[in-house]
C-alpha positions as a printed NumPy array, in Angstrom:
array([[ 37.005, -26.753,  25.575],
       [ 37.54 , -26.029,  29.289],
       [ 39.442, -28.792,  31.17 ],
       [ 38.526, -28.004,  34.698],
       [ 39.757, -31.349,  36.178],
       [ 43.459, -30.753,  35.172],
       [ 44.699, -30.152,  38.826],
       [ 45.744, -33.4  ,  40.188],
       [ 47.971, -34.854,  42.985],
       [ 50.887, -36.945,  42.083],
       [ 50.67 , -40.737,  42.449],
       [ 52.309, -42.152,  45.586],
       [ 55.947, -42.859,  45.067],
       [ 58.825, -44.371,  46.994],
       [ 61.044, -41.687,  45.44 ],
       [ 58.949, -38.754,  46.707],
       [ 61.06 , -36.147,  48.54 ],
       [ 60.022, -35.636,  52.112],
       [ 58.834, -32.042,  52.661],
       [ 58.642, -30.682,  56.132],
       [ 56.671, -27.472,  56.814],
       [ 57.424, -25.351,  59.887],
       [ 56.276, -22.178,  61.485],
       [ 59.045, -19.981,  62.875],
       [ 58.3  , -21.173,  66.356],
       [ 58.865, -24.917,  65.549],
       [ 62.106, -24.755,  63.529],
       [ 64.557, -24.706,  66.515],
       [ 63.049, -27.705,  68.185],
       [ 63.309, -29.649,  64.904],
       [ 66.85 , -28.5  ,  64.324],
       [ 67.998, -29.803,  67.678],
       [ 66.758, -33.315,  66.707],
       [ 68.939, -33.299,  63.541],
       [ 72.488, -34.328,  62.838],
       [ 75.163, -31.638,  63.064],
       [ 75.702, -31.477,  59.351],
       [ 71.918, -30.829,  58.729],
       [ 71.929, -28.133,  61.416],
       [ 75.022, -26.533,  59.884],
       [ 73.603, -26.633,  56.298],
       [ 70.189, -25.095,  57.369],
       [ 71.909, -22.334,  59.236],
       [ 74.377, -21.669,  56.376],
       [ 71.415, -21.306,  53.902],
       [ 69.875, -18.696,  56.282],
       [ 66.636, -20.631,  56.452],
       [ 64.512, -19.275,  59.409],
       [ 61.109, -20.657,  58.366],
       [ 59.802, -17.236,  57.116],
       [ 56.705, -17.458,  55.088],
       [ 57.113, -18.834,  51.625],
       [ 60.776, -19.765,  51.952],
       [ 62.381, -23.114,  51.246],
       [ 65.591, -24.973,  51.97 ],
       [ 66.792, -27.897,  50.018],
       [ 68.897, -30.386,  52.004],
       [ 71.221, -32.447,  49.713],
       [ 72.18 , -36.055,  50.151],
       [ 75.257, -37.862,  48.662],
       [ 75.2  , -38.077,  44.913],
       [ 73.54 , -34.742,  44.291],
       [ 70.048, -35.919,  45.055],
       [ 67.6  , -34.2  ,  47.498],
       [ 67.553, -35.735,  50.902],
       [ 64.538, -33.592,  52.019],
       [ 63.072, -30.139,  51.683],
       [ 61.97 , -27.591,  54.269],
       [ 59.098, -25.12 ,  53.805],
       [ 58.56 , -21.935,  55.909],
       [ 55.143, -20.963,  57.087],
       [ 56.089, -17.856,  58.979],
       [ 55.015, -16.639,  62.332],
       [ 51.591, -16.518,  63.812],
       [ 50.989, -12.956,  62.348],
       [ 51.947, -14.058,  58.881],
       [ 49.646, -17.123,  59.029],
       [ 46.799, -14.963,  60.247],
       [ 47.36 , -12.514,  57.385],
       [ 47.756, -14.869,  54.563],
       [ 46.324, -18.025,  53.039],
       [ 47.68 , -20.871,  51.021],
       [ 51.332, -20.334,  52.063],
       [ 52.082, -23.731,  50.465],
       [ 51.125, -22.424,  47.075],
       [ 54.109, -20.175,  47.094],
       [ 56.326, -22.966,  48.393],
       [ 55.304, -25.25 ,  45.379],
       [ 56.34 , -22.516,  42.921],
       [ 59.898, -22.33 ,  44.465],
       [ 60.765, -26.032,  44.821],
       [ 62.719, -27.952,  42.136],
       [ 60.796, -30.245,  39.842],
       [ 59.929, -33.582,  41.397],
       [ 57.484, -35.338,  43.562],
       [ 57.055, -34.395,  47.223],
       [ 55.41 , -35.951,  50.173],
       [ 54.351, -33.579,  52.939],
       [ 55.366, -34.794,  56.341],
       [ 53.334, -32.926,  59.066],
       [ 51.48 , -33.257,  62.354],
       [ 49.426, -30.159,  61.395],
       [ 45.636, -30.104,  62.266],
       [ 43.398, -31.48 ,  59.515],
       [ 42.083, -28.048,  58.465],
       [ 45.59 , -26.749,  58.064],
       [ 46.801, -29.869,  56.173],
       [ 43.93 , -29.609,  53.789],
       [ 44.603, -25.94 ,  53.194],
       [ 48.282, -26.896,  52.371],
       [ 47.124, -29.606,  49.967],
       [ 44.506, -27.428,  48.186],
       [ 46.881, -24.485,  48.004],
       [ 49.455, -26.697,  46.326],
       [ 46.973, -27.862,  43.647],
       [ 45.75 , -24.195,  43.061],
       [ 49.409, -23.087,  42.57 ],
       [ 49.34 , -25.197,  39.391],
       [ 46.363, -23.199,  38.026],
       [ 47.122, -21.244,  34.78 ],
       [ 44.7  , -19.886,  32.249],
       [ 46.046, -21.485,  29.07 ],
       [ 43.24 , -21.087,  26.474],
       [ 45.148, -18.438,  24.538],
       [ 48.754, -18.902,  25.545],
       [ 50.673, -21.903,  26.832],
       [ 52.044, -21.459,  30.38 ],
       [ 55.118, -23.183,  31.712],
       [ 54.023, -25.985,  34.071],
       [ 55.096, -26.18 ,  37.615],
       [ 57.452, -29.133,  37.996],
       [ 56.916, -29.69 ,  41.667],
       [ 54.029, -32.139,  42.418],
       [ 52.568, -33.223,  45.656],
       [ 51.286, -36.615,  46.774],
       [ 48.083, -36.171,  48.718],
       [ 48.95 , -36.021,  52.438],
       [ 48.079, -38.976,  54.52 ],
       [ 44.691, -38.736,  56.25 ],
       [ 43.114, -36.402,  53.681],
       [ 40.404, -37.335,  51.141],
       [ 42.198, -36.952,  47.814],
       [ 39.099, -37.19 ,  45.63 ],
       [ 37.328, -34.441,  47.719],
       [ 40.231, -32.013,  47.422],
       [ 40.57 , -32.595,  43.738],
       [ 36.855, -32.049,  43.188],
       [ 37.029, -28.737,  45.086],
       [ 40.129, -27.731,  42.981],
       [ 38.274, -28.651,  39.844],
       [ 35.205, -26.61 ,  40.885],
       [ 37.466, -23.619,  41.487],
       [ 39.29 , -24.137,  38.185],
       [ 35.985, -24.109,  36.341],
       [ 34.991, -20.944,  37.927],
       [ 38.259, -19.301,  37.178],
       [ 38.319, -20.439,  33.499],
       [ 34.795, -19.232,  32.926],
       [ 35.513, -15.754,  34.351],
       [ 38.844, -15.438,  32.556],
       [ 37.382, -16.218,  29.142],
       [ 36.457, -13.092,  27.321],
       [ 32.899, -12.384,  26.126],
       [ 33.889, -13.148,  22.512],
       [ 34.23 , -16.774,  23.631],
       [ 31.951, -16.78 ,  26.623],
       [ 28.661, -15.328,  25.617],
       [ 25.234, -16.604,  26.795],
       [ 25.442, -19.469,  24.202],
       [ 28.904, -20.534,  25.447],
       [ 27.772, -20.447,  29.078],
       [ 24.924, -22.72 ,  28.088],
       [ 27.352, -25.062,  26.402],
       [ 29.428, -25.259,  29.546],
       [ 26.332, -25.943,  31.667],
       [ 25.292, -28.716,  29.283],
       [ 28.749, -30.327,  29.431],
       [ 28.675, -30.226,  33.259],
       [ 25.187, -31.737,  33.318],
       [ 26.271, -34.547,  30.989],
       [ 29.382, -35.255,  33.143],
       [ 27.179, -35.793,  36.267],
       [ 24.019, -37.163,  34.705],
       [ 22.059, -33.979,  35.462],
       [ 18.924, -32.883,  33.549],
       [ 18.977, -29.488,  31.845],
       [ 16.51 , -27.293,  30.019],
       [ 17.152, -23.865,  28.395],
       [ 14.543, -21.201,  27.457],
       [ 15.984, -18.948,  24.687],
       [ 15.123, -15.595,  22.98 ],
       [ 11.419, -14.844,  22.496],
       [ 10.465, -18.126,  24.207],
       [ 11.349, -16.135,  27.462],
       [  8.326, -14.018,  26.738],
       [  6.171, -17.083,  26.122],
       [  7.394, -18.726,  29.397],
       [  6.991, -15.524,  31.385],
       [ 10.561, -14.395,  31.931],
       [ 10.034, -10.776,  30.718],
       [ 12.981,  -9.065,  32.528],
       [ 15.55 , -11.547,  31.415],
       [ 14.406, -11.042,  27.874],
       [ 14.277,  -7.174,  28.165],
       [ 17.823,  -6.945,  29.505],
       [ 19.254,  -9.294,  26.861],
       [ 17.223,  -8.454,  23.795],
       [ 19.665,  -5.921,  22.38 ],
       [ 22.51 ,  -8.437,  22.051],
       [ 23.228, -10.316,  18.817],
       [ 23.181, -13.464,  20.988],
       [ 19.766, -14.222,  22.464],
       [ 19.264, -14.08 ,  26.118],
       [ 18.405, -17.408,  27.936],
       [ 17.494, -19.144,  31.263],
       [ 19.47 , -22.182,  31.992],
       [ 17.847, -24.633,  34.384],
       [ 19.768, -27.698,  35.606],
       [ 18.605, -30.274,  38.092],
       [ 20.426, -33.165,  39.752],
       [ 19.879, -35.63 ,  42.611],
       [ 16.744, -37.558,  43.695],
       [ 17.001, -37.67 ,  47.531],
       [ 17.641, -35.388,  50.441],
       [ 16.773, -31.725,  51.057],
       [ 16.51 , -29.349,  48.047],
       [ 19.058, -26.749,  47.273],
       [ 18.619, -23.949,  44.669],
       [ 21.623, -22.101,  43.323],
       [ 20.853, -18.942,  41.287],
       [ 23.796, -17.204,  39.49 ],
       [ 23.937, -13.975,  37.624],
       [ 25.094, -14.747,  34.07 ],
       [ 25.655, -11.312,  32.45 ],
       [ 28.391, -12.316,  30.026],
       [ 29.306,  -8.727,  29.287],
       [ 27.861,  -5.466,  30.641],
       [ 28.185,  -2.314,  28.612],
       [ 25.889,  -0.631,  31.099],
       [ 23.111,  -0.361,  28.456],
       [ 21.948,   3.079,  27.364],
       [ 23.507,   4.343,  30.755],
       [ 26.768,   3.149,  29.207],
       [ 29.774,   2.611,  31.451],
       [ 32.97 ,   4.642,  30.995],
       [ 35.858,   2.654,  29.573],
       [ 37.536,   2.247,  32.863],
       [ 34.55 ,   0.696,  34.315],
       [ 33.831,  -1.564,  31.321],
       [ 37.248,  -3.071,  31.236],
       [ 36.484,  -5.988,  33.519],
       [ 32.905,  -6.57 ,  32.472],
       [ 33.734, -10.091,  31.102],
       [ 33.657, -11.061,  34.774],
       [ 29.997,  -9.853,  35.241],
       [ 28.959, -13.509,  34.955],
       [ 31.048, -14.329,  37.915],
       [ 27.983, -15.397,  39.97 ],
       [ 27.071, -17.936,  37.228],
       [ 30.684, -19.175,  37.064],
       [ 30.7  , -19.563,  40.926],
       [ 27.458, -21.567,  41.135],
       [ 28.648, -23.876,  38.236],
       [ 31.961, -24.476,  40.149],
       [ 30.049, -25.077,  43.359],
       [ 27.577, -27.352,  41.523],
       [ 30.536, -29.433,  40.239],
       [ 31.825, -29.909,  43.789],
       [ 28.368, -30.903,  45.063],
       [ 27.834, -33.444,  42.255],
       [ 31.268, -34.798,  42.142],
       [ 31.123, -35.372,  45.911],
       [ 27.692, -36.986,  45.671],
       [ 26.095, -34.93 ,  48.362],
       [ 22.667, -36.367,  49.381],
       [ 20.559, -33.424,  48.237],
       [ 18.423, -32.346,  45.347],
       [ 20.141, -29.587,  43.425],
       [ 18.74 , -26.931,  41.09 ],
       [ 20.869, -24.395,  39.304],
       [ 19.249, -21.477,  37.543],
       [ 21.396, -19.094,  35.481],
       [ 19.872, -16.102,  33.546],
       [ 22.46 , -15.658,  30.848],
       [ 22.403, -12.452,  28.876],
       [ 24.551,  -9.714,  27.401],
       [ 23.597,  -6.149,  28.327],
       [ 24.221,  -4.503,  24.924],
       [ 23.038,  -1.458,  23.129],
       [ 20.997,  -1.191,  19.938],
       [ 17.62 ,   0.21 ,  18.882],
       [ 15.754,  -2.386,  21.066],
       [ 17.704,  -1.613,  24.204],
       [ 15.523,  -0.872,  27.21 ],
       [ 15.617,   2.649,  28.471],
       [ 15.775,   4.716,  31.657],
       [ 12.305,   5.381,  33.098],
       [ 10.874,   2.238,  31.377],
       [  8.709,   0.251,  33.673],
       [  8.972,  -3.457,  33.504],
       [  6.599,  -6.138,  34.786],
       [  8.493,  -9.129,  36.338],
       [  7.533, -12.767,  36.322],
       [  6.334, -12.293,  39.881],
       [  4.043,  -9.48 ,  38.823],
       [  6.011,  -6.818,  40.623],
       [  6.615,  -3.685,  38.432],
       [ 10.107,  -2.195,  38.356],
       [ 11.013,   1.422,  37.321],
       [ 14.266,   1.51 ,  35.48 ],
       [ 16.378,   4.332,  36.76 ],
       [ 19.696,   2.98 ,  35.47 ],
       [ 20.184,   0.388,  32.75 ],
       [ 23.424,  -0.539,  34.317],
       [ 21.62 ,  -2.054,  37.284],
       [ 20.585,  -5.01 ,  35.147],
       [ 21.906,  -7.89 ,  37.242],
       [ 19.109,  -7.62 ,  39.804],
       [ 16.519,  -7.686,  37.016],
       [ 17.574, -10.913,  35.406],
       [ 18.097, -12.497,  38.857],
       [ 14.513, -11.438,  39.86 ],
       [ 12.926, -13.634,  37.215],
       [ 15.052, -16.614,  38.082],
       [ 14.563, -16.185,  41.791],
       [ 10.745, -15.94 ,  41.291],
       [ 10.829, -19.265,  39.317],
       [ 12.834, -21.017,  42.083],
       [ 10.486, -19.671,  44.698],
       [  7.403, -21.246,  42.97 ],
       [  8.551, -24.631,  44.226],
       [ 10.241, -23.6  ,  47.405],
       [ 13.595, -25.25 ,  48.128],
       [ 14.792, -25.936,  51.571],
       [ 17.615, -23.414,  50.942],
       [ 18.053, -20.896,  48.127],
       [ 21.378, -19.231,  47.533],
       [ 21.892, -16.4  ,  45.027],
       [ 25.44 , -15.386,  43.883],
       [ 26.175, -12.354,  41.756],
       [ 28.786,  -9.777,  40.866],
       [ 26.183,  -7.233,  41.785],
       [ 27.454,  -3.934,  43.342],
       [ 30.541,  -1.858,  43.529],
       [ 29.34 ,  -0.901,  46.994],
       [ 30.163,  -4.328,  48.205],
       [ 33.785,  -3.836,  47.216],
       [ 33.883,  -0.514,  48.989],
       [ 32.52 ,  -2.224,  52.119],
       [ 34.732,  -5.289,  52.326],
       [ 37.312,  -5.149,  49.5  ],
       [ 37.969,  -7.768,  46.841],
       [ 38.924, -10.69 ,  49.19 ],
       [ 35.782, -11.124,  51.172],
       [ 32.38 , -12.365,  50.17 ],
       [ 29.569, -10.375,  51.833],
       [ 26.407, -12.319,  52.215],
       [ 22.876, -11.737,  53.425],
       [ 20.523, -14.157,  55.129],
       [ 17.574, -14.192,  57.515],
       [ 18.667, -17.656,  58.795],
       [ 20.837, -17.462,  61.851],
       [ 21.689, -21.114,  61.706],
       [ 22.906, -20.911,  58.053],
       [ 24.944, -17.852,  58.916],
       [ 26.574, -19.575,  61.851],
       [ 27.387, -22.758,  59.713],
       [ 28.727, -20.564,  56.927],
       [ 31.023, -18.561,  59.338],
       [ 32.31 , -21.806,  60.732],
       [ 32.843, -23.305,  57.344],
       [ 34.564, -20.241,  56.005],
       [ 37.083, -20.29 ,  58.886],
       [ 37.764, -24.044,  58.35 ],
       [ 38.459, -23.757,  54.615],
       [ 40.002, -20.228,  54.576],
       [ 37.284, -18.777,  52.312],
       [ 36.407, -15.498,  54.051],
       [ 32.809, -14.227,  54.21 ],
       [ 31.055, -11.43 ,  56.119],
       [ 27.343, -10.978,  56.925],
       [ 25.605,  -7.829,  56.015],
       [ 21.979,  -7.113,  57.056],
       [ 18.658,  -7.238,  55.249],
       [ 18.018,  -3.902,  56.933],
       [ 14.239,  -3.418,  56.721],
       [ 14.244,   0.328,  57.416],
       [ 15.905,   0.741,  53.979],
       [ 12.984,  -0.796,  52.246],
       [ 11.4  ,   2.596,  51.276],
       [ 14.647,   3.373,  49.294],
       [ 13.661,   0.789,  46.726],
       [ 10.017,   1.978,  46.371],
       [  9.77 ,   4.827,  43.713],
       [  6.048,   5.426,  44.003],
       [  5.359,   5.055,  40.305],
       [  6.103,   1.342,  40.346],
       [  6.51 ,  -1.374,  43.039],
       [ 10.364,  -1.193,  42.855],
       [ 13.197,   0.94 ,  41.769],
       [ 16.165,  -0.805,  40.222],
       [ 18.676,   1.989,  41.125],
       [ 17.761,   4.012,  44.171],
       [ 19.191,   7.476,  44.348],
       [ 21.432,   8.756,  47.081],
       [ 24.356,   6.389,  46.824],
       [ 24.077,   4.995,  50.357],
       [ 23.848,   1.286,  51.208],
       [ 23.913,   0.084,  47.613],
       [ 24.751,  -3.465,  48.535],
       [ 21.908,  -3.706,  51.062],
       [ 19.274,  -2.116,  48.809],
       [ 20.253,  -4.506,  46.023],
       [ 19.851,  -7.5  ,  48.419],
       [ 16.491,  -6.053,  49.573],
       [ 15.305,  -5.806,  45.933],
       [ 16.232,  -9.43 ,  45.299],
       [ 14.46 , -10.607,  48.499],
       [ 11.193,  -9.118,  47.154],
       [ 11.227, -11.977,  44.632],
       [ 11.476, -14.746,  47.306],
       [  8.359, -14.949,  49.25 ],
       [  7.75 , -18.709,  49.772],
       [ 11.22 , -19.948,  50.488],
       [ 12.023, -19.69 ,  54.239],
       [ 15.736, -19.874,  53.892],
       [ 17.264, -17.425,  51.382],
       [ 20.884, -16.131,  51.144],
       [ 22.437, -13.662,  48.731],
       [ 26.142, -13.349,  48.12 ],
       [ 27.616, -10.203,  46.517],
       [ 30.905, -11.568,  45.179],
       [ 33.713,  -9.832,  43.255],
       [ 35.094, -12.81 ,  41.329],
       [ 38.375, -11.246,  40.542],
       [ 41.872, -11.299,  42.064],
       [ 43.296,  -7.835,  41.343],
       [ 46.816,  -8.671,  42.61 ],
       [ 48.428, -12.08 ,  42.432],
       [ 48.575, -13.977,  45.769],
       [ 49.529, -17.451,  46.801],
       [ 47.272, -19.933,  44.895],
       [ 45.371, -17.07 ,  43.352],
       [ 46.997, -15.524,  40.219],
       [ 45.609, -12.251,  38.908],
       [ 42.35 , -12.94 ,  37.202],
       [ 39.058, -14.771,  37.805],
       [ 38.701, -16.3  ,  41.229],
       [ 35.93 , -18.262,  43.148],
       [ 34.567, -16.59 ,  46.253],
       [ 32.229, -18.121,  48.895],
       [ 31.762, -21.449,  47.11 ],
       [ 34.033, -23.437,  49.371],
       [ 32.582, -21.853,  52.536],
       [ 29.136, -22.71 ,  51.333],
       [ 30.253, -26.393,  50.532],
       [ 31.642, -26.655,  54.114],
       [ 28.479, -25.216,  55.598],
       [ 26.023, -27.436,  53.711],
       [ 26.281, -30.623,  55.915],
       [ 25.417, -28.739,  59.077],
       [ 22.952, -26.164,  57.496],
       [ 21.052, -28.905,  55.622],
       [ 21.447, -31.901,  57.965],
       [ 23.224, -33.997,  55.225]])
């Protein structure tokens, strides 16, 4: 059972060690205000406030008088995030109280980074705990930061869990547990009932798996504007009959990263009690191969009635999302957000660290960019470029799921999804990666949330909450 609420601040303690964090430019001024023995000790230790460095200042009796943390120079701070996460991993076991006059955004980054430094995926192997714990800094909302850390933890745990234990049924179980925790309502349409309820493309993509495909539909809240979150839940992607090579299939347990991200974001929203009406839709499937697998050149009819020519069975995510988006669009929300690990082209464009997004709503884009800067969750806007629409029109059907040519793959995928949203005025699509390829502060190698914190920060302004 996933325990996504395990990252917590320490309780306030009179014995907490004072922790002072400095950039390179602030260290000398602080040292000049200290006694000579402290100045001598810090210089003897070679501490210059370089990013990620620490200095323990002892007191009589062998106890710690205070600890210093280095945040580096302006260039280091611009290039990195969550420097305090690397500090936490280097400090001796104990409870620490951060003493700082940093701006609120910086202080919240330090606090969240510290919590995220404690994350480890422990389902299959116990990991040694970090012994250094932080008291929530004064002036910050402890419950809010812990809720954000919990949402991020849920996302990471879901992505890190292999498909043997995180199939469509397991993803449903997690969604049901989350709904129960927050008093949300949930319904699930499974297997052949997808055909009865008119979700034909979700059924087609998932029907070859031993675990039946399903559509998860969770609702929460009874006041305020309406927000729909739609997440791609392809729990493993073989590529279908257009089977992936082994090197490309190796990370496909993470192809439900969109679903994992919207569930993590949904936890944040519900735990914080935002005044909105939330709907979460997750088409959960496994793109497998057997005699019933769908084929290249098949033509599918979607829930919306649009026909789709299949030119690559490995472009399945947009198919299952299309039926879910069409459902959400039938009762138009004030804002609809789709999140999916959709295209390799997005990684070519912006790399693994940035969430590209599409929207036709300038106000939401502005709020999102502002929120992303505030919470250090980088995003970048790409265009719904209308002149590329002909690329997704094959002639034999309304739409092509895998346009030839290789150009603008992220944009053409976004244009494909937009075709299924005709009634909702404000629609945004995020093409996330969901994976940290190299360990970084607060982000061990493995599953990672992308874009959720930026969206959370943007919602108050974007939805007038």
